[in-house]
matplotlib code that plots the C-alpha trace (Angstrom):
import matplotlib.pyplot as plt

x = [-8.2, -5.8, -3.8, -0.4, -1.0, -0.3, 1.4, 0.7, 2.4, 0.2, 0.4, -3.1, -5.7, -6.0, -9.6, -11.8, -11.1, -7.8, -9.6, -12.5, -10.0, -8.3, -12.0, -12.6, -9.5, -9.8, -13.7, -12.0, -12.5, -10.6, -7.1, -5.4, -3.9, -0.9, -1.1, 1.5, 0.2, 1.7, -0.5, -0.5, -2.3, -1.9, -4.0, -7.4, -5.8, -5.9, -9.4, -10.7, -9.5, -10.0, -14.1, -13.8, -14.8, -12.6, -11.1, -8.3, -6.9, -6.4, -5.8, -3.6, -3.3, 0.1, -0.2, 3.2, 3.5, 4.1, 4.0, 4.5, 5.5, 8.6, 10.9, 12.5, 9.5, 9.5, 13.1, 12.2, 8.7, 10.3, 13.0, 10.1, 8.2, 11.2, 12.4, 8.6, 8.3, 11.9, 12.1, 8.5, 7.7, 5.8, 3.3, 1.8, 2.9, -0.2, 0.5, -2.7, -2.1, -3.0, -3.7, -5.4, -3.8, -2.6, 1.0, 0.2, 2.7, 6.4, 7.6, 8.0, 11.0, 12.8, 11.7, 11.6, 8.7, 5.0, 4.0, 1.4, 4.3, 6.5, 3.4, 1.7, 5.1, 8.5, 7.2, 6.1, 8.7, 11.5, 9.7, 9.8, 13.4, 13.9, 11.6, 13.1, 15.8, 12.7, 10.5, 12.5, 13.3, 9.7, 8.3, 6.3, 3.1, 3.6, -0.1, 0.1, -3.4, -3.8, -6.6, -8.2, -7.2, -3.3, -5.5, -5.8, -1.4, -1.3, 2.3, 4.4, 6.6, 4.4, 5.1, 8.9, 7.2, 3.7, 4.6, 7.6, 6.8, 4.9, 4.6, 0.4, -1.3, -4.9, -5.6, -6.8, -4.1, -1.7, -3.3, -3.8, 0.3, 1.4, -0.8, 0.8, 4.3, 2.9, 2.7, 5.6, 7.1, 5.3, 6.1, 9.9, 9.5, 7.4, 11.0, 13.5, 12.1, 10.6, 11.1, 10.8, 7.9, 4.4, 3.7, 0.2, -1.0, -5.2, -7.7, -10.7, -13.1, -14.5, -15.3, -17.1, -17.4, -13.5, -12.0, -9.4, -10.8, -11.1, -8.5, -9.6, -13.1, -14.7, -17.9, -17.8, -21.4, -23.2, -25.1, -21.6, -21.1, -19.0, -19.8, -18.9, -19.5, -16.7, -16.9, -16.9, -13.7, -12.2, -13.2, -11.2, -8.3, -7.8, -8.8, -5.3, -4.3, -5.1, -6.0, -3.2, -4.0, -1.5, -1.6, 1.6, 2.5, 4.3, 3.7, 0.1, -0.2, -3.0, -5.9, -8.9, -12.2, -14.0, -11.7, -10.2, -7.0, -6.0, -5.0, -1.3, -3.1, -4.8, -1.9, 0.6, 2.1, 3.2, 5.1, 8.2, 10.7, 13.5, 10.3, 9.9, 13.9, 13.4, 11.3, 12.3, 14.6, 17.6, 17.2, 20.3, 18.8, 15.8, 17.7, 19.7, 16.8, 15.0, 18.1, 18.2, 21.7, 22.7]
y = [-2.9, -5.2, -6.9, -5.2, -2.7, -3.6, -1.0, -0.3, 2.0, 3.1, 4.9, 6.1, 6.0, 9.7, 9.0, 7.1, 2.8, 3.4, 5.6, 2.9, 0.6, 2.0, 3.3, -0.2, -1.2, 1.4, 0.1, -2.8, -3.1, -6.1, -5.0, -1.8, -0.4, 2.5, 3.6, 5.5, 7.3, 9.0, 11.9, 15.3, 17.3, 16.7, 18.8, 17.6, 13.8, 15.2, 16.4, 13.6, 11.0, 13.9, 13.1, 9.4, 8.0, 5.5, 4.7, 6.6, 4.9, 2.1, 3.3, 6.0, 7.5, 9.6, 11.4, 12.6, 14.3, 12.4, 13.3, 9.7, 11.7, 13.2, 10.8, 13.3, 12.7, 9.2, 9.0, 11.9, 9.7, 6.4, 7.8, 9.8, 6.6, 4.8, 7.1, 6.8, 3.0, 2.7, -0.7, -1.6, -4.1, -2.9, -5.5, -4.4, -2.3, -1.2, 0.0, 1.1, 4.7, 4.5, 7.2, 7.0, 9.4, 9.5, 9.8, 12.7, 15.0, 14.7, 13.0, 14.7, 16.2, 14.8, 11.8, 9.7, 7.4, 9.0, 10.3, 7.3, 4.9, 7.2, 7.0, 3.3, 1.6, 3.2, 5.0, 2.6, 0.0, 2.9, 3.4, -1.1, -0.7, 1.8, 0.3, -3.2, -3.7, -3.2, -5.5, -8.0, -7.6, -7.6, -10.7, -7.7, -8.5, -6.6, -5.5, -4.8, -3.1, -4.3, -4.3, -7.0, -4.5, -6.1, -8.8, -6.5, -6.2, -9.7, -8.5, -6.8, -5.7, -2.6, -1.4, 0.6, 2.6, 3.6, 4.1, 7.0, 10.4, 12.3, 8.6, 9.7, 7.0, 6.9, 6.8, 3.2, 1.9, 3.8, 2.6, -1.0, -1.4, 0.6, -2.0, -4.6, -3.5, -2.9, -6.9, -7.9, -5.8, -7.8, -11.0, -9.4, -9.1, -12.1, -14.0, -11.0, -11.8, -15.3, -17.3, -13.3, -12.0, -12.7, -10.5, -10.8, -8.5, -8.1, -6.5, -4.9, -5.1, -2.4, 0.4, 3.6, 5.4, 6.0, 9.0, 7.0, 8.2, 11.7, 12.8, 10.3, 11.7, 8.0, 7.9, 4.1, 3.6, 0.6, -0.7, -1.5, -5.7, -6.6, -3.3, -2.9, -0.5, 1.5, -0.5, -4.0, -3.5, -2.1, -5.4, -7.4, -5.2, -6.0, -9.8, -10.1, -8.7, -11.7, -14.5, -17.6, -20.5, -19.2, -21.9, -24.1, -22.3, -19.1, -18.0, -17.5, -14.5, -12.9, -12.6, -11.8, -9.3, -12.6, -14.3, -16.4, -17.1, -16.3, -19.2, -18.9, -19.2, -16.0, -13.8, -15.8, -12.8, -11.3, -14.3, -14.0, -13.3, -11.4, -9.0, -8.8, -7.9, -5.8, -3.5, -4.3, -1.7, -1.1, 1.6, 3.1, 3.2, 4.8, 7.4, 8.1, 8.2, 11.0, 12.6, 11.8, 11.9, 10.1]
z = [27.5, 28.9, 25.8, 24.7, 21.8, 18.3, 15.9, 12.5, 10.3, 7.3, 4.5, 2.8, 5.3, 5.6, 3.8, 2.4, 2.2, 4.3, 6.6, 7.0, 8.0, 10.8, 12.2, 12.3, 14.0, 16.7, 17.2, 18.6, 22.1, 23.0, 21.4, 21.4, 18.5, 18.3, 14.5, 13.0, 9.4, 7.0, 5.6, 3.1, 5.1, 8.6, 9.9, 8.3, 8.7, 12.5, 12.5, 11.0, 13.6, 16.6, 15.2, 15.7, 18.7, 20.2, 23.3, 23.6, 27.1, 24.6, 21.1, 20.1, 16.7, 15.7, 12.3, 10.8, 7.2, 4.0, 0.2, -1.6, -5.0, -2.5, -1.6, 1.1, 2.9, 2.8, 4.4, 6.9, 7.9, 8.4, 10.6, 12.5, 12.8, 13.9, 16.5, 17.7, 18.2, 19.3, 20.8, 20.4, 17.5, 13.9, 13.8, 10.6, 7.5, 5.5, 2.1, 1.0, -0.8, -4.7, -7.5, -10.4, -12.8, -16.2, -17.8, -19.9, -17.6, -16.6, -13.7, -10.2, -9.2, -12.6, -12.2, -15.5, -14.6, -14.1, -10.5, -10.8, -10.5, -7.8, -5.6, -6.2, -6.2, -5.9, -3.2, -1.0, -2.1, -0.6, 2.8, 3.1, 2.7, 5.2, 7.8, 6.5, 9.5, 12.0, 10.3, 10.2, 14.0, 14.6, 12.1, 11.0, 8.2, 5.0, 3.7, 0.2, -1.2, -4.8, -7.0, -9.9, -12.5, -12.4, -14.5, -17.6, -18.0, -19.7, -21.8, -19.3, -22.2, -22.2, -19.0, -19.9, -22.2, -20.8, -17.0, -18.4, -17.6, -20.2, -22.0, -22.6, -21.4, -20.0, -16.3, -16.9, -18.2, -16.0, -12.7, -14.2, -14.9, -12.1, -9.3, -11.6, -10.7, -7.1, -6.8, -8.6, -5.6, -3.3, -4.6, -4.2, -0.2, 0.1, -1.3, 0.5, 3.9, 3.6, 6.8, 8.4, 7.9, 6.4, 3.1, 1.3, -1.5, -0.9, -3.1, -1.3, -4.5, -6.6, -3.7, -5.6, -2.5, -2.2, -4.0, -6.1, -9.3, -8.6, -11.3, -13.7, -14.4, -14.0, -12.5, -9.8, -9.1, -6.6, -9.5, -11.4, -11.2, -7.5, -6.3, -2.7, 0.5, 1.6, 5.0, 3.4, 1.3, 4.7, 6.0, 3.0, 3.5, 7.7, 6.8, 5.3, 8.9, 10.2, 7.9, 8.5, 6.1, 4.0, 0.9, 0.7, -3.0, -1.3, -4.9, -3.9, -1.8, -3.2, -0.8, -2.9, -1.6, -1.8, 0.8, -1.3, -2.5, -6.4, -7.8, -9.7, -13.3, -12.3, -11.0, -13.5, -15.5, -12.1, -11.0, -13.2, -11.4, -13.8, -13.5, -10.2, -9.9, -12.7, -10.5, -7.3, -7.0, -4.6, -2.2, -3.3, -6.7, -5.9, -3.8, -7.1, -9.4, -6.9, -6.3, -2.3, -0.8, 2.1]

ax = plt.figure().add_subplot(projection="3d")
ax.plot(x, y, z, "-o")
ax.set_aspect("equal")
plt.show()
């Protein structure tokens, strides 16, 4: 491998779809990658990547502790990443982590919001804030792994009550709502970083072979409409790394699993800028909510 290595910082790649996406990157021979990933269980994640047969003379994988429901670890993770990268670039920030849990329980660590919202949106939005200067310096591409489930949210006024910790909302409604809020954040970052970084939201499609539904009791099967194998879903994520045929309308940031850019009409509820601003908290607002001191 003679090419200069590209650097990927990633969440949600310890197993399942995210693991498969990184596995496919590491299988490439022409382009080397340095991957910095956060994991709740670092030992099992290191073992999983150690078991892969990839060219370690070109590629490199660094596993760092990260628990997305605890934003103190997000702050530590970001600093460790920046320290290890040093003067090099971040080519890609991959935000893939997600859980599917209802809002029956109180929020984690005193948060007023349910754990799914903290993990699926706020923690990764906070990570982007913490890496912002390096992302701008690097002219990075930020890839937000979204879901077609965002189409279930046609009335965003329900979000405030549904996503509170202890609201009792079921996992499917909470998952759809948190992915919708995450998409609001992607739009906000697209506006915030316009001309400095590319922001792409993408859907891997319906992938029964992941662990996303493990806490929900939902059984996803390959005989469902539009179901795809894990390897195909990973390819849809990686397509968002390389696509350059951006629509002329900057609001069209959502790349579907069949390779098309969703129309504005399809994602219209997420285009409200006031709504984007409402859910895209500043770093300081997030730290105040999470009880993080400077």
